[in-house]
ROBAGU-379832 format. One record per residue (C-alpha): residue in one letter; residue number from 1; z, x, y. Coordinates in Angstrom, 3 decimals, always signed. Example, Ala and Ser with C-alpha at 12.3 -4.5 7.8 and 13.67 -1.06 7.14 Angstrom:
residues 2
{fiti "A", 1, {+7.800, +12.300, -4.500}}
{fiti "S", 2, {+7.140, +13.670, -1.060}}
//
This chain:
residues 232
{fiti "M", 1, {+131.398, +113.513, +128.572}}
{fiti "V", 2, {+129.689, +116.149, +130.697}}
{fiti "A", 3, {+131.967, +119.142, +131.018}}
{fiti "E", 4, {+132.379, +121.175, +134.178}}
{fiti "S", 5, {+129.783, +123.936, +134.470}}
{fiti "T", 6, {+129.274, +127.025, +136.602}}
{fiti "Q", 7, {+127.191, +130.179, +136.730}}
{fiti "H", 8, {+130.208, +132.330, +135.842}}
{fiti "P", 9, {+129.772, +133.748, +132.296}}
{fiti "G", 10, {+132.068, +132.197, +129.714}}
{fiti "W", 11, {+132.901, +129.063, +131.695}}
{fiti "T", 12, {+133.055, +125.522, +130.392}}
{fiti "T", 13, {+129.552, +124.315, +129.592}}
{fiti "P", 14, {+127.957, +120.953, +128.816}}
{fiti "P", 15, {+128.183, +120.090, +125.123}}
{fiti "E", 16, {+125.139, +120.461, +122.931}}
{fiti "S", 17, {+124.612, +119.276, +119.381}}
{fiti "T", 18, {+124.487, +121.586, +116.399}}
{fiti "P", 19, {+121.247, +121.619, +114.407}}
{fiti "T", 20, {+120.881, +118.764, +111.945}}
{fiti "H", 21, {+119.248, +120.914, +109.262}}
{fiti "P", 22, {+121.355, +122.450, +106.458}}
{fiti "P", 23, {+123.441, +125.538, +107.282}}
{fiti "P", 24, {+121.758, +128.927, +106.927}}
{fiti "K", 25, {+122.143, +131.141, +103.910}}
{fiti "F", 26, {+125.141, +133.168, +104.998}}
{fiti "T", 27, {+124.743, +136.914, +104.433}}
{fiti "F", 28, {+127.740, +138.201, +106.368}}
{fiti "T", 29, {+129.560, +141.391, +105.450}}
{fiti "T", 30, {+133.292, +141.486, +104.729}}
{fiti "D", 31, {+136.096, +144.006, +104.918}}
{fiti "L", 32, {+137.558, +145.185, +101.599}}
{fiti "S", 33, {+140.975, +143.904, +102.680}}
{fiti "L", 34, {+139.621, +140.349, +102.377}}
{fiti "S", 35, {+138.719, +140.495, +98.677}}
{fiti "E", 36, {+141.209, +137.758, +97.747}}
{fiti "F", 37, {+139.240, +135.334, +99.944}}
{fiti "T", 38, {+135.838, +136.118, +98.419}}
{fiti "I", 39, {+136.393, +133.646, +95.584}}
{fiti "P", 40, {+135.935, +129.864, +95.530}}
{fiti "M", 41, {+138.821, +127.758, +96.772}}
{fiti "R", 42, {+139.323, +126.302, +93.289}}
{fiti "D", 43, {+139.963, +129.767, +91.837}}
{fiti "Y", 44, {+142.284, +130.688, +94.696}}
{fiti "L", 45, {+144.343, +127.514, +94.281}}
{fiti "A", 46, {+144.681, +128.182, +90.552}}
{fiti "T", 47, {+146.723, +131.303, +91.344}}
{fiti "H", 48, {+148.414, +129.895, +94.460}}
{fiti "P", 49, {+149.874, +126.556, +93.286}}
{fiti "Q", 50, {+151.971, +126.247, +96.444}}
{fiti "Y", 51, {+148.830, +124.954, +98.209}}
{fiti "D", 52, {+146.822, +121.792, +97.618}}
{fiti "A", 53, {+143.950, +122.871, +99.859}}
{fiti "I", 54, {+142.832, +125.720, +102.114}}
{fiti "A", 55, {+141.770, +125.676, +105.757}}
{fiti "T", 56, {+140.435, +128.491, +107.910}}
{fiti "G", 57, {+140.102, +129.413, +111.559}}
{fiti "C", 58, {+137.592, +131.803, +113.129}}
{fiti "L", 59, {+138.346, +134.003, +116.122}}
{fiti "V", 60, {+135.088, +134.980, +117.818}}
{fiti "F", 61, {+135.368, +137.503, +120.648}}
{fiti "W", 62, {+132.852, +138.547, +123.290}}
{fiti "L", 63, {+133.232, +141.719, +125.359}}
{fiti "S", 64, {+131.695, +141.320, +128.813}}
{fiti "P", 65, {+129.741, +144.139, +130.508}}
{fiti "L", 66, {+132.869, +144.726, +132.631}}
{fiti "G", 67, {+134.873, +145.446, +129.482}}
{fiti "I", 68, {+136.825, +142.173, +129.593}}
{fiti "L", 69, {+137.529, +140.582, +126.204}}
{fiti "H", 70, {+136.940, +136.827, +125.847}}
{fiti "L", 71, {+137.732, +134.435, +122.985}}
{fiti "L", 72, {+135.811, +131.272, +122.136}}
{fiti "V", 73, {+137.999, +128.153, +122.311}}
{fiti "Q", 74, {+136.825, +124.552, +122.080}}
{fiti "K", 75, {+138.124, +121.251, +123.438}}
{fiti "R", 76, {+138.636, +118.444, +120.927}}
{fiti "S", 77, {+136.717, +115.231, +121.531}}
{fiti "A", 78, {+138.451, +112.318, +123.228}}
{fiti "H", 79, {+138.052, +110.075, +120.161}}
{fiti "D", 80, {+139.440, +112.627, +117.678}}
{fiti "S", 81, {+143.037, +113.453, +116.789}}
{fiti "M", 82, {+144.827, +115.565, +119.416}}
{fiti "P", 83, {+142.174, +114.609, +121.985}}
{fiti "G", 84, {+141.519, +117.005, +124.822}}
{fiti "R", 85, {+143.418, +119.900, +123.292}}
{fiti "W", 86, {+141.905, +123.296, +122.639}}
{fiti "E", 87, {+141.467, +125.345, +119.464}}
{fiti "I", 88, {+139.404, +128.026, +117.788}}
{fiti "P", 89, {+136.595, +126.884, +115.447}}
{fiti "G", 90, {+137.733, +126.087, +111.930}}
{fiti "G", 91, {+138.460, +123.471, +109.310}}
{fiti "G", 92, {+138.961, +122.772, +105.644}}
{fiti "C", 93, {+137.232, +124.576, +102.795}}
{fiti "D", 94, {+135.132, +122.556, +100.362}}
{fiti "H", 95, {+134.914, +123.039, +96.613}}
{fiti "E", 96, {+131.165, +123.460, +97.125}}
{fiti "D", 97, {+131.691, +126.558, +99.294}}
{fiti "E", 98, {+130.756, +129.796, +97.549}}
{fiti "S", 99, {+134.054, +131.319, +98.658}}
{fiti "I", 100, {+136.862, +130.750, +101.148}}
{fiti "L", 101, {+135.081, +133.070, +103.589}}
{fiti "H", 102, {+131.868, +131.091, +103.132}}
{fiti "G", 103, {+133.878, +127.984, +103.979}}
{fiti "A", 104, {+135.024, +129.673, +107.178}}
{fiti "A", 105, {+131.440, +130.625, +108.054}}
{fiti "R", 106, {+130.236, +127.085, +107.367}}
{fiti "E", 107, {+132.902, +125.532, +109.589}}
{fiti "L", 108, {+132.098, +128.033, +112.344}}
{fiti "W", 109, {+128.420, +127.123, +112.168}}
{fiti "E", 110, {+129.082, +123.374, +112.037}}
{fiti "E", 111, {+131.424, +123.419, +115.044}}
{fiti "S", 112, {+129.742, +126.016, +117.258}}
{fiti "G", 113, {+126.256, +126.715, +115.921}}
{fiti "L", 114, {+127.203, +130.402, +115.604}}
{fiti "V", 115, {+126.155, +132.340, +112.502}}
{fiti "A", 116, {+128.681, +134.770, +111.026}}
{fiti "A", 117, {+127.431, +138.355, +110.769}}
{fiti "A", 118, {+130.690, +139.961, +109.611}}
{fiti "V", 119, {+134.204, +138.852, +108.731}}
{fiti "V", 120, {+136.067, +141.913, +109.931}}
{fiti "G", 121, {+139.667, +141.088, +109.110}}
{fiti "R", 122, {+142.464, +138.617, +108.696}}
{fiti "V", 123, {+144.437, +137.601, +111.764}}
{fiti "G", 124, {+148.165, +136.942, +111.403}}
{fiti "G", 125, {+149.823, +135.328, +108.411}}
{fiti "E", 126, {+149.171, +132.029, +106.723}}
{fiti "H", 127, {+150.086, +128.824, +108.518}}
{fiti "V", 128, {+151.273, +125.957, +106.305}}
{fiti "F", 129, {+150.977, +122.333, +107.352}}
{fiti "F", 130, {+150.726, +118.886, +105.753}}
{fiti "S", 131, {+147.845, +116.458, +106.010}}
{fiti "R", 132, {+148.360, +112.766, +106.721}}
{fiti "R", 133, {+148.017, +112.203, +102.972}}
{fiti "G", 134, {+150.822, +114.659, +102.278}}
{fiti "M", 135, {+148.669, +117.548, +101.054}}
{fiti "R", 136, {+150.191, +120.986, +101.588}}
{fiti "I", 137, {+147.499, +123.091, +103.245}}
{fiti "G", 138, {+147.478, +126.840, +103.703}}
{fiti "K", 139, {+145.494, +127.975, +106.723}}
{fiti "F", 140, {+144.167, +131.507, +107.158}}
{fiti "N", 141, {+142.547, +132.900, +110.292}}
{fiti "F", 142, {+139.852, +135.563, +110.455}}
{fiti "E", 143, {+138.143, +137.582, +113.142}}
{fiti "V", 144, {+134.414, +136.978, +112.850}}
{fiti "E", 145, {+131.513, +138.800, +114.477}}
{fiti "V", 146, {+128.490, +136.567, +115.043}}
{fiti "E", 147, {+124.768, +137.098, +115.427}}
{fiti "G", 148, {+123.947, +137.803, +119.060}}
{fiti "G", 149, {+127.582, +138.461, +119.863}}
{fiti "R", 150, {+127.203, +141.900, +121.435}}
{fiti "G", 151, {+124.917, +141.134, +124.368}}
{fiti "D", 152, {+125.527, +141.104, +128.106}}
{fiti "E", 153, {+125.833, +137.319, +127.889}}
{fiti "P", 154, {+128.044, +135.460, +125.389}}
{fiti "P", 155, {+126.250, +134.042, +122.338}}
{fiti "E", 156, {+124.861, +130.529, +122.705}}
{fiti "V", 157, {+127.273, +127.865, +121.485}}
{fiti "R", 158, {+126.117, +124.447, +120.271}}
{fiti "L", 159, {+128.921, +121.960, +119.798}}
{fiti "D", 160, {+129.205, +119.065, +117.388}}
{fiti "A", 161, {+129.917, +116.283, +119.904}}
{fiti "N", 162, {+131.769, +114.334, +117.208}}
{fiti "E", 163, {+134.442, +117.047, +117.138}}
{fiti "H", 164, {+134.373, +118.931, +120.455}}
{fiti "E", 165, {+133.294, +118.095, +123.977}}
{fiti "A", 166, {+133.505, +121.458, +125.772}}
{fiti "Y", 167, {+134.110, +125.154, +125.236}}
{fiti "V", 168, {+135.054, +128.247, +127.203}}
{fiti "W", 169, {+135.093, +131.985, +126.661}}
{fiti "A", 170, {+138.646, +132.719, +127.816}}
{fiti "T", 171, {+140.510, +135.966, +128.417}}
{fiti "E", 172, {+143.959, +136.630, +126.982}}
{fiti "E", 173, {+145.452, +136.120, +130.434}}
{fiti "E", 174, {+143.741, +132.731, +130.744}}
{fiti "C", 175, {+144.864, +131.664, +127.270}}
{fiti "R", 176, {+148.468, +132.628, +127.993}}
{fiti "A", 177, {+148.378, +130.939, +131.398}}
{fiti "G", 178, {+146.906, +127.808, +129.823}}
{fiti "R", 179, {+144.207, +127.609, +132.465}}
{fiti "K", 180, {+140.708, +128.868, +133.214}}
{fiti "G", 181, {+140.010, +128.065, +136.839}}
{fiti "E", 182, {+140.502, +124.321, +137.209}}
{fiti "T", 183, {+140.321, +123.749, +133.448}}
{fiti "E", 184, {+143.657, +123.311, +131.642}}
{fiti "L", 185, {+143.828, +124.996, +128.240}}
{fiti "R", 186, {+146.427, +123.140, +126.209}}
{fiti "F", 187, {+146.253, +124.221, +122.584}}
{fiti "T", 188, {+146.647, +121.946, +119.586}}
{fiti "T", 189, {+149.665, +123.541, +117.889}}
{fiti "K", 190, {+152.018, +126.500, +118.043}}
{fiti "G", 191, {+150.234, +127.851, +114.974}}
{fiti "Q", 192, {+147.006, +127.804, +116.960}}
{fiti "E", 193, {+148.636, +129.733, +119.800}}
{fiti "D", 194, {+150.160, +132.255, +117.383}}
{fiti "A", 195, {+146.720, +132.918, +115.875}}
{fiti "I", 196, {+145.220, +133.486, +119.328}}
{fiti "W", 197, {+147.952, +135.916, +120.401}}
{fiti "A", 198, {+147.647, +137.750, +117.072}}
{fiti "G", 199, {+143.881, +137.979, +117.507}}
{fiti "F", 200, {+144.116, +139.671, +120.878}}
{fiti "E", 201, {+146.838, +142.008, +119.592}}
{fiti "R", 202, {+144.681, +142.905, +116.596}}
{fiti "R", 203, {+141.809, +143.915, +118.860}}
{fiti "K", 204, {+144.113, +146.186, +120.844}}
{fiti "G", 205, {+145.393, +147.713, +117.598}}
{fiti "D", 206, {+141.858, +148.349, +116.345}}
{fiti "V", 207, {+141.125, +150.412, +119.431}}
{fiti "K", 208, {+144.248, +152.536, +118.924}}
{fiti "A", 209, {+143.697, +152.967, +115.180}}
{fiti "G", 210, {+140.045, +153.904, +115.629}}
{fiti "G", 211, {+140.850, +157.165, +117.351}}
{fiti "D", 212, {+139.145, +156.133, +120.576}}
{fiti "V", 213, {+140.614, +156.435, +124.039}}
{fiti "A", 214, {+141.418, +153.139, +125.719}}
{fiti "E", 215, {+141.481, +153.039, +129.491}}
{fiti "V", 216, {+143.133, +149.924, +130.848}}
{fiti "G", 217, {+142.600, +148.725, +134.399}}
{fiti "T", 218, {+142.018, +145.449, +136.195}}
{fiti "V", 219, {+139.008, +143.593, +137.535}}
{fiti "D", 220, {+139.898, +140.807, +139.955}}
{fiti "G", 221, {+143.384, +140.738, +138.461}}
{fiti "V", 222, {+142.135, +140.513, +134.858}}
{fiti "A", 223, {+142.916, +143.255, +132.369}}
{fiti "K", 224, {+139.893, +145.445, +131.680}}
{fiti "L", 225, {+139.554, +147.514, +128.514}}
{fiti "T", 226, {+137.167, +150.457, +128.494}}
{fiti "V", 227, {+136.722, +152.212, +125.163}}
{fiti "C", 228, {+135.664, +155.857, +125.357}}
{fiti "Q", 229, {+134.899, +158.051, +122.360}}
{fiti "A", 230, {+137.649, +160.610, +121.956}}
{fiti "A", 231, {+136.644, +164.209, +122.475}}
{fiti "V", 232, {+136.152, +166.236, +119.304}}
//
């Protein structure tokens, strides 16, 4: 499927394939608050017997030159489960992953081609669900900064066509409205929506906690956030 495209930054783009070579050697930094996730899944499960497996989700934001915050969301392929619905990048951890956070970085790279530069914090609480085989899975979501993610244009995304057929960089208003232009954004689950709302709220909280001054206005009806260093 060829997705709708436009010159507007962050719009739906044609799908591209992720590289076929092995994933890069991840050298991302982590926040100290995430220490419990810096161990292999096997070790984590040994002290958290309520779970049979662990899954992760990655919230990747891009701040446009106009100060408008966008989140990467991807549309599931027509032949996959929950076809045509939208979600953040993520998936199950493997026992081969160096840590749970490495599993998150691997899934992000496999699904979007983006390379994690920093895992800056956890977003929301855990979300528990059951697989079709009856496994109880604990899912944790993280905000991730990626290489090339602070430019005037959003970082280049390369989809795995087996899993996703389109992506957009969507604002909070667009996510809540369930629409970006003519594109309907219907998310996979309530847990997915909760993670997205929590991610945007976390970004607002970071601005307040950082001691900076946030000026909020609108650009074409979309909330604009300008961060100014507080006077000393």
